C-alpha positions as CSV (number, residue, x, y, z in Angstrom):
1,M,0.0,11.2,-0.7
2,N,0.1,10.5,3.0
3,R,1.4,6.9,2.7
4,L,4.4,8.0,0.8
5,K,5.4,10.4,3.6
6,I,4.7,7.8,6.3
7,L,6.8,5.2,4.5
8,R,9.6,7.6,3.8
9,E,9.7,8.8,7.4
10,E,9.7,5.2,8.7
11,K,12.9,4.6,6.8
12,Q,14.2,8.0,8.0
13,L,14.7,9.2,4.4
14,L,14.5,12.7,3.1
15,Q,12.4,13.9,0.2
16,S,15.7,14.3,-1.7
17,D,16.5,10.6,-1.2
18,I,13.1,9.6,-2.8
19,G,13.8,12.2,-5.5
20,K,17.1,10.5,-6.3
21,L,15.3,7.1,-6.5
22,L,12.7,8.5,-8.9
23,G,14.9,11.0,-10.8
24,V,12.9,14.0,-9.7
25,T,13.4,16.9,-7.4
26,S,12.6,16.9,-3.7
27,N,10.0,19.5,-4.5
28,A,8.2,17.0,-6.8
29,V,8.2,14.5,-4.0
30,G,6.7,17.1,-1.7
31,Y,3.9,17.6,-4.2
32,Y,3.3,13.9,-4.3
33,E,3.2,13.6,-0.5
34,N,0.8,16.6,-0.3
35,E,-1.4,15.3,-3.1
36,K,-0.8,18.4,-5.2
37,R,0.3,16.2,-8.1
38,D,-0.5,12.6,-9.0
39,I,2.4,10.2,-9.0
40,P,3.0,8.8,-12.4
41,T,2.3,5.1,-12.6
42,E,5.9,4.1,-13.2
43,Y,6.9,5.9,-10.0
44,V,4.1,4.2,-8.0
45,I,5.4,0.8,-9.1
46,K,9.0,1.8,-8.3
47,L,8.0,3.1,-4.8
48,A,5.9,0.1,-4.0
49,E,8.8,-2.2,-4.8
50,F,11.3,0.0,-2.9
51,F,9.1,0.0,0.2
52,N,7.9,-3.6,-0.2
53,V,4.2,-2.6,-0.2
54,S,1.4,-3.1,-2.7
55,T,0.5,-0.3,-5.0
56,D,-3.0,-0.3,-3.4
57,Y,-1.5,0.3,0.0
58,L,0.7,3.1,-1.3
59,L,-2.3,4.8,-3.0
60,G,-4.4,4.4,0.1
61,K,-6.8,1.9,-1.4
62,S,-6.0,-0.9,1.1
63,D,-4.7,-1.1,4.6
64,I,-2.8,-4.2,3.9
65,R,0.8,-3.3,3.1
66,N,1.5,-6.4,1.2
67,P,-1.0,-9.0,-0.1
68,E,1.4,-11.7,1.1
69,E,0.6,-10.5,4.6
70,L,-3.0,-11.7,4.2
71,K,-1.8,-15.3,4.0
72,K,-0.2,-14.9,7.5
73,V,-3.3,-13.4,9.2
74,Q,-5.0,-15.6,11.7
75,F,-8.7,-15.2,11.5
76,A,-11.1,-15.4,14.4
77,N,-13.0,-18.5,13.3
78,A,-12.1,-21.9,14.7
79,G,-10.0,-23.2,11.9
80,G,-8.8,-20.0,10.3
81,L,-9.6,-19.0,6.7
82,D,-8.3,-21.5,4.2
83,T,-6.4,-19.4,1.6
84,N,-4.5,-22.4,0.1
85,G,-4.4,-22.2,-3.6
86,L,-5.2,-18.5,-3.8
87,D,-2.9,-16.3,-5.8
88,D,-2.1,-12.7,-5.2
89,E,-5.0,-11.5,-7.3
90,D,-7.4,-13.8,-5.3
91,M,-6.0,-12.3,-2.1
92,K,-6.5,-8.8,-3.3
93,E,-10.1,-9.6,-4.3
94,L,-10.6,-11.2,-0.8
95,Q,-9.3,-8.0,0.8
96,K,-11.7,-5.9,-1.3
97,Q,-14.6,-8.1,-0.1
98,I,-13.6,-7.7,3.5
99,D,-13.2,-3.9,3.1
100,Y,-16.7,-3.8,1.5
101,I,-18.3,-5.7,4.4
102,K,-16.6,-3.4,6.9
103,K,-17.8,-0.4,5.0
104,L,-21.4,-1.7,5.1
105,K,-21.1,-2.2,8.8
106,G,-19.6,1.2,9.3
107,K,-16.2,-0.1,10.3
108,K,-12.8,0.9,8.9
């Protein structure tokens, strides 16, 4: 799990620090970081909360660290994209649509 390692290193934490948070060994954290083992769902949620990122970001399904960040993004069109009234689920769906359009156009 590349993102876990990146987030851990950004906070200058050791695998043992993450292991203590999750109640697992540092070896287990290494397996998660190297994608040799899947992270149990309850750990994904705990890690996402700890690092203040979405579970989708942590799992590599989105490049947006936190869906709340989408509300702060200024879009290129004249008036910006009106996201008023959209909840977190709506914003996640919007990001999926944007990712899909980028994929169709061969962009990342």
